[in-house]
N, C-alpha and C positions, 0 to 999 in steps of 0.2 A: 252871478254867483253859481257855484257848482255844489249843491247840497249833497252831503254824504260822501264826497270824494275823499280818498285816502291819501294823505301827504306824509312824507318822511322828512323830518327836520334834523339835520346833523350839525351840531355845534358844541364845543366844549365849554362855552361861556354860559353859565346858568342864568344870568340876567337876560342875555340875548334870547335864550330858549324860552324863558318865561314870557317876555314881551312879545316875541314873534309868534309863539304858540298861542298866546291869548288872542292876538289879532286874527289868526287863522281859524281858531275854534269858534270865535264870535261870528265869523263869516260862514259858519256851517260846515267846516271841514273837520275830518277826523285826523288827528295828528299823532304820529309816533315819533320818538326821539332817539337819536344815537349820539354818544358822547365822544367817540373817537373815530378815526378813519376805518379801522378794521370792523368795528361794530356797524358803521354806516353801510359798508359793503355787504356784510352778513345780512342785515335787515333788508337791504335792497333786493338781494337774491331771494330771501325767504318770504318777505311780505309782498313784493312786487307792487309797491304803491303806484298811484296814478301820477305822482309828481314828487320830485325830491328837491329840497332846499339844502345846499351843501356849503359849509364854511371851507375856505381855502386852508387856513392855518389850524390844523387839528393834530392831536397826539397820534403816535404810531405811524400813520401815513397821511400825507396831505390830501386835501380835497381834489387837487389836480389829478393825482394818481387814481383816486376813487372814480372820478368822472371818466377818465380814459378807460379804466377797466370796465365800467358799466356800458359805455358807448361802443366798446369793441365786442361785447358779448351779445349774441343773438337773443338771449333770454331777457336782456334789459336795454338793448340799444334803442328801443322805442320810447323809453321813459324820459319825459322832459326833466331837465336839470337846471336849476337856478343856482349860480355861484354867488356866495355871500362873503363879503370881506369888509374889514374895517379900514383898508387902505385904498387909496385912489390912484395908485400908480398905473400908468398905461401898460406896463409890462404884465401886471396882474390880469388886467382885462384881456390882453393879447393871449396869454397862456391859457386863461380860463376858456376862451372861445376856441382856441386851437385844440384843446382836449375834447371838444365836442359839446361844451355847455350851450344851452339854448338861450340863456339870458344871464346878465351880470348885474348885481345890485350891491351898492355900498351901504354898510351899516349906518344907521341914522336916517334911514329911508322914511318917507311918509307912508303910513299904513295903506292909503289908497293906491300908492304906486306899486307896492308889493302885491296887493290884491288884483290890480289890473294885469300885472305880469302873469300871475298864477292863472287867472281866468283865460287870458289870451292863449297861454301854452296848453291848458287843458282842452280848450276848444280845438286848437290845431292838432292835438294828439289823436283826435278821433279818427283821422285818416289812417292811423296805425292800429286801429281797434283789433284787426285780425291777428296781428303779431302779438298784441297784448293779451288777447284771450287765449291764444295758443300757449303762450308762456305760463299763464296762470293755471292752465290745465296740467302743466308739467311741473308746477311749483313744488319745491321740497325745502325742508329745513337744511341750512348749510352751517358748517362749523368754521372756526377761525382758521384751521388748517386748510380747508377748502379755499378760502379767500387768499391765503398766502400762496398756495400753489397756483391759483389763477394769476396772481400778480407776477409770480416768477415766470410762468409761461408767457405772459404778455411782454415782460422785459426781454426774455430770450428771443421772442419773435421780432420785437422792435430792433434788437441788436442785429439780428439776421437781416432784416429789411434795410437797416442803415448801412450795413456792410455791402449789400448788393448795390444800393444806390450810390455809395461812394465809389465802388468799382466802376459802375457805369459812368458816373460823373467825371471820373479821372480821364475819360476819353475826350471830354469836351475841350480840354486844354492842349491836347496832343496835335501836332502838325503832321498827321499821317496822310498818305494818299487815301482816296476814298475806299479802295479795295482793302487796304490795311485796317481802316476803321471798321468796315463790315466784318472782316475776319475777327477783329478784337471783340466786337459785340457778340458774335456767335461763340467765341471761346469762353467768354464770361458766362453765357447761358449754359454752356456745357458743364460748368462747375455746379450748376444748380439742379439740373435734371437731365435724364437721358433722352436724346433725340437722334434721328437719323440724318435729316437734311433740314437746313434752314434756307429760307428764300426771302429775299428783299426785292420788291418790285417798286421802281420809281415811275410814277405815272407820266409826268411831263417829259422826262428824259427817255422814257420807253426803254429802260434798262432793267434787266433781271439779273440779280446776283444770287448764285446758288452755292451754299457752303456745305460740302459733303463731310459731315461730322463722323460718320461711320461708313464702312464699305457698303456700297449700294450698287445695284445693277442699272444699266441704262433704262430698263423698263420702269424700275422704281423712280428713277429721276424724272422720266417723262410724266409719270403719274403726279409727281409733286408739281411739275410745271403746269400741267393741265389744271390741277386743283387751285394753284395760285392764280392763274388767269381767270378761271371761273369765279373764284371768290372776289377778285378785283372788280368784276363787272357789277357786283352789288354796291359798289361805291362810285357808280356813274363813270367808270373807266371803260373806254372803248378799245378792245384789243386790236381790232383791224386785222391786217395781214400779220400772221404770226412771225413771218420773216423780218418784219420791221421792228421787232423787239430784240434788242441786243442781249446776248447772254454772256455772262462771265462766270465760269465755274472755278471755285476756290477749293483747295484740297483735292485736286483732280486725281491724285494717286488713289483715292478711295473709290474711284469708279472702276468696278470690276465686272468681269464677265459673269461670274457666278458668286453670289454671296455665300460666305461660310455658313451663316445661319439664315435660313429663309424666314423673314418676319411673318408672324402669324396674322398680322394685319396692321394697318397704320391708322393712327389718329391724327387729325389735322387741327392745330390750334393757331389762331391768327389774331392780330390787332391791326386796325387801320392806323396810319400815321397822319395825324391832323395837325397842320401848322397854319396859323393865321385863319382859322375856321374853314380851311380847305383841305381835302384829302390830298396828300402829296405822295402817298405810297402805301404799301402793305407789307407787313412782316408775318411770315407763316412758318410754322415748325411742323415737321412730320416726325412723329415718334411712335413708340409702341402703344398698342391698344390696351393699356393697363390703367387701373384706377389711379395709380400714383401720378402718371403723366397727365391724365385728364384732370386731376385735382390740382397738381402743383403748377403746371405750365401756365394755365390761364391766370391764376392769382399772381404769379411772379411777373408775367408780361403786363398785366394791368398795373402792377406796382411801379414798374419802370417805364411805362409808356411815355410819360411826359419827358423824362430824360432822354429816352431813345429818339423821340421826335426832334428835340432840340439838337442832339448830336448829329443825327442824320441830316437835318435841314441845314445846319451850319456847315457840315462837311461837304454836302453837295453844292452849296453856294460857293464855298472855298474852291472846290474842285472846278466848278463852272467858271470862276474868275481865272483860275490857272489855265483852263482850257481856252478861254477867250484870248488870253495873252499869247498863246502859241498856235492857235488855229485860225484858218480863214473863215470868216463869218458866213460866207455863202456856201462853200462846199464842205465845210466841217472837216477838212483835212489840214495838215500842218501848213503854217504860213511860211513865207520866204525867210524871215529872220530866224525862226526856230530851226528850219531846215538847215540853214548855214551852220548852226551850232552842232547839229547832229552830224552833218557832213564833215566838220572839222574833227569831231571825236572819232568817226570811222576812219578818216584819213590817218590820224595819229596812231590809231590801233593797228592799222595795216602796216605802217612803218615800223612799229615796235615789235609786232609779232609775225611779220612777214605773211600776212593774210591777204586774200584777194577780195575785191568788191567791184561791182559794176555800177555804172551811172547812165540813166536814160533821160534825155530831154524829149518832151512830147509837145506837139503843137496841134491844135484843132484847125483843120484845113478850112480856108474861106470863112473864117468866123465873122469877119467884118460884114461879109455879104449876108450872112444869116441875120445878124443884128439889124442891118439896113432893111432887109426884106420882111422880117417877122417881128421886129421890135426887140428891145433890150430885155424885157421880161422873159421872153422865150429864150433869148441868149443865156440868161441866168439859169434857166432850166437845163439847157444843153450842158453848161458847165457842171451843174450838180449831178446830172445823170452820167456824164463822162467820168467824173471822179468816182462815182459808185461802181461803174463798170471796171475801171482800172483796179480799184481795191479788190474786186472779185477775182482778179487774175493774179494777185500777189499773195505772198505768205505773210503770216503774222509778224515776222521779223523784218519785213521790207518796209521802207519808209517812203511815203508819198506826200508831196507838197504841191500847193499851187505856187508856181514860180513867179507868175505875173501875167495879168491879162488872161489869155487863153492858153498859156504855157504851163505845163506840169513838169516836175522833176521827180525822179524815182531813184532811190538808193537801194541797191541789192547786196547786202552783206554776204560774204562767203559764196559769191557767185562769179564764175568765170565769164569771159566774153561770149562764148558759144551759148551758154545757158541763158545769158541776159538777152541775146538776140531772139532766142526762142520765146522768152517771156514777152518781149516787145511784140512779137508776131501774134501771140495770143491776144494781147491787148488790141492790136490793130483789127483783128478779126472780130473781137467782141463788140467793138464800136461800130464797125462796118455792118454787122448783122443785126444791130439793135434797131428797134422801131422807135424813132423819135417822131413825135406827133405835134405839129404846130396847132395853134388855136384854130378851131373850125374843123379839126380832125384830119388836116392834110399831112401825109407822111413826108418827112424831111430826111434826106440822106446826109449823114455826117461821117466824116473820116478823119483820121489823124496821121500825122507824119512823125517819125521818131529817129533820133540820133543816139547811138549807143557806143560806149567805150568802157574800158575797165582799167583797174590799177592793181598791181604795178604794170606799167607799160613804158615803152621808150619815149624819151623827150619830155617826161613830166617832172618838173622841178617843184611845183606846188599845186594846190587845189585848183587854182585858176586855169592851169593847163588842162586839167581833166574836163572842166566845164567847156573850155575852148574846143577840145576834141569832139565832145558830144554835140556842141553847137554847130561845128563844121559838118558833122555827119547829118544833122537835122537839116541844114541848108541844102545839102546834096539831095536828101530825100524830097524836099520841096521842088528843087530845080528839075528833078527827074520825073515829075508828074504827080507828086503827093500820094497819100495813102500807101506809103512805103516805109520800110525800116532800112536804115543804113548804119554802118558802124565804122569806127576808127580804132586800129590796134594801138 
């Protein structure tokens, strides 16, 4: 029993008030009564009782709305609330607890049941003593207009929050590429507050997406990247070699040499993305160092964090499934089947628009000997490192695939034969000069042979003729001593 504790009983039924009030007063509690929802809210704010017993069905406004109003306000959020109803519908209990009620009792209760709930909640509320005492020091009498304005503000805020959540949730059903999903997320956030740059870092994929929402300089962008990497380490992420983290810059036109307006300073707001109780990434926003940004950005990001995690997680899994279907699992470049689709498209584009492209067939020299000498695990490392070296010699528009075994195929759009041979030579030198190290630290020399051709060219009736020409040039390179580039016009 909690002698002297002050309770507020809100119910429009005189018999319920008489019976319930009598039970509570006999147990030593001081009881005030409210007869409708507005009066209940007014007395809750003015009296700040230790606990409130609140009927659901009340005149003016229902108990649900009163409970939500009180639980949303810092002055009363600490206050335990017991919802009281004459109905036993599961939906009543669901909504009562969803609005923040601490307990739910059906009318016709046994007195000892009510008293036990009251005592339990009063004891538990002691952990909120500091918030309760602070509220009581600031206590003031409130009017009906004050309560109505509070309810209107709450409804406006809930409508705003629901609209934001709906906008974010609409992305869940869209079948966009991952970069489009990322852009859509940052575009929605742009409607809510002003920010310069948005960053999304995926830990497992080691991919960083940067959305330039306003014109920024490279220096500002690098600061955002550094801040993102540093923040991520707080979530047990190991950045490792910075070059191993892929970067995708969206809205790249906003990267300028000199910003029109130099920011007075930047504030950084972030949320971790937690899925299946594991951090999968980090979302960070760089915005103006203003009270509005520091106030609005964190609250909105926390509001939408669950939806963002679901969307990002689902989208990355979908993107991963698509990537697995078109990429080689070992080298992470395109597989043979998808390369053929891209090859067909480039061939038809060339026929239609009379454009030129080139094709390179590449083979790692003496690869079987490497496997036999050092084992297949080291052979796999050779394939992965070679793929990475080739990619480093290509443009973003060029297409690289693992053609089969130790063979690679390269498609060079808008590239004539002479330029293609120069590209092949750069690749040959990059591989030849690279330090491949076998288990035990022994250096291993690896070279490649390449056959190059281009289209349009004489004697080509279909795509297979292009492949045959490159293959013949590759055979010549091998027969001539390997570590060579040969071509067919």
